[in-house]
N, C-alpha and C positions, 0 to 999 in steps of 0.2 A: 699355753696356747700360742698361736702364731700371730705375727704382726698383721694388722688390718691392711697394711700397704701391700700385702701379697694377694689381696682380693683383686678380681678383674677391674681394670680402670677404663671401662667402656662407656660411651655416651648412653644416656637413657633416652629411649625413643617412646613415643606414645603407643603403647601396646595394651593398655588396660587401665583400670581404676588406680592401681598403685603407682604405675609409672606417671600417670597424669598428676597425682598428688605431688610427687617430688618435682615434676617439671613446673607446676604452678607455683611452687615455693622456691624456684630458682636453684634447685639442686640438680645438676646436669649430668653427673656421672654416677655409676654404680658405687664406686669407692667413696665418693662424697656422701652418698646416701647412707652408707654403712657408718661412716665417721659421724654423721649427723645423729643417727639413731643411737650410736654408742654414747654420745655426749648428752643425750637426754637424761634427766635424773632417774635414778633407780627407784622403783616403787611398785607395789602390787596394784594391778588394775581391778576395777570393780567387776568387769566382765572379760575374762581371759579368752573367751571364744569370739569376741568382737574384734575384728582386725583393725578397726579404727580407734579402739580405746587408747592406744599408745599416744595418738595425736590429740584426741579429745581431752585426755587427762594430763598431757605433757609429762608423762613418766611411763616407765615400763619395767617389767621383770624379764628374766631370760625367756619366758614363754612368749610374751608379746613382742619384744625386741627382735628375737630371731624369727618369729612368725612373719613379721612385716617384711624383713629383708629376704626371707625365703620366698615370700609371695612376689616380691619385686623381681627376684631372680627367675622365678617361674614365668612371669610375664615376658621377661627379656630372653627367655630360653637359655639361661645360663646354668651350668651344672653346679650350682651352689645350693646345698640341701640342708634342711634343718634335721638335726639329730637329737635324740633323747638319750642321755647317759645316766646310768644308775651308779652311784659312787658311795664310798665309805665316809660318812660324816663323823668327825671326831673333834676333840678339843683343839687340835692343830688347825682345823679349818674354821671353827667358830668357838670363841671363848664362852664357856658356860656349859658346853656339851658334856664334859666329864661327869657332872652331877647327874645327868640323865643316864649315862652309861653305867654309872655305879648303882643307881636306883634299880635298873633292870638287869644288872650283871651281864652286859653284852659288850663285845669288843668294838662295835661301831653301829651306827644307825644307817640303814640304806635310804638314800635320798635321790631325788631326780634333779637333773640339771640339763638345760638345753644349750646347744651351740650349733655353729654352722660348719659344714665340711665342704671343702673345695679341693679337688685333687687329693693330695696326701696331707693337706693343711687343715687345722682346726682353728676356729675363731670364736671368741667369746665377747659378745657386744656388751656384756656387763662387767668385764674385767676392768678393775680400776674404779668402778662406780662404788658408792657407799652402799654395799649390798649385804652387810652383816658378816661377810666372810673375811678371814684373815689372809687368805691366799686364793689364787685361782685353782680350779679343779683340773688336774692333769691326768689322773688315773681313774679308770672306770671299771666296774665289774661287768657291765653290759652296755653296749651302744647299739642303737637302732635308728635307721633313717625313718622319718615320719613326714606326714603332710604338714605344710606350714602352720595351719591352725588345727592341729589334732585336738579333738574335744577333751575336756578335762576327764570325762568318763573313760574314753579310750586310752588316755595316758595312764590313768589309774589302773586299768585292766592290764596294760603292758607291764606296769610296775608289779602288780600282783602275780603275774605269770612268771616274771624273773625271780620274784621272791620265793615262789614255790619250787620252781624248776632248778634254780641255781643257788640262791643264797641260803635257804634253809637246808639244802643238801650238802653244804660245804662243812668241812671239819670244824671250822671256828664257830659255827652256829649250831653245833651238835646239842641236842636236848633243849633248844630254845624254840618256843612256840611262836607261830605266826602272829597271834594276838599281842604278844609281848613286843614284837618289832613294830607293829602298827601303832601301839600306844606310845612307844618311844618316838616314832616318827611324828606323831601328832604334837608331842611336846617340843621336838626339834623345830617344827614349823613355827610354833608359837615363839620359840627362842629367836629364830631369824626375824620374825615380824617385829619383835620387841627391839631389835638392834637398829631398825631403820625408821622407827616411828619418832 
């Protein structure tokens, strides 16, 4: 992913609820807001659809961190968009994954990660956080621009669509059933949760 210093460094103006939140907290530029959100601790929020949960709980995951900044960008009319990417989750990315891969006899587990896109740059506001991953995600099977706070249901429907139309049709997943990948994904989510508790 790219350096956060490549994000626009423009002043925040009072354009809506999110801009007001940052201004009230003396965060005066878009880039400063991005750095502030990046530096908040990594953690899963109790309500991922609530755009204020990041601040209420003083922590956030890729879902809420990128949702907040994409909302801020939207209010400021900046072309910084939240993207959902589906990637190959392996032992290289998270220690302990190989056990799951062996159990289900699969080459990888399809997982979802969010990031920001601006011009040709990609930014991960969770990179360097204690997020359970050994490295940042650079390669994706599928990327799609989404609303800042896409609902959990719609994100899951997007995932299932890519699973059926792209992943299960690939040669490396030949003869593997959808239910197998969904069970493996559930275990991978538990593994990630256990790494940050």
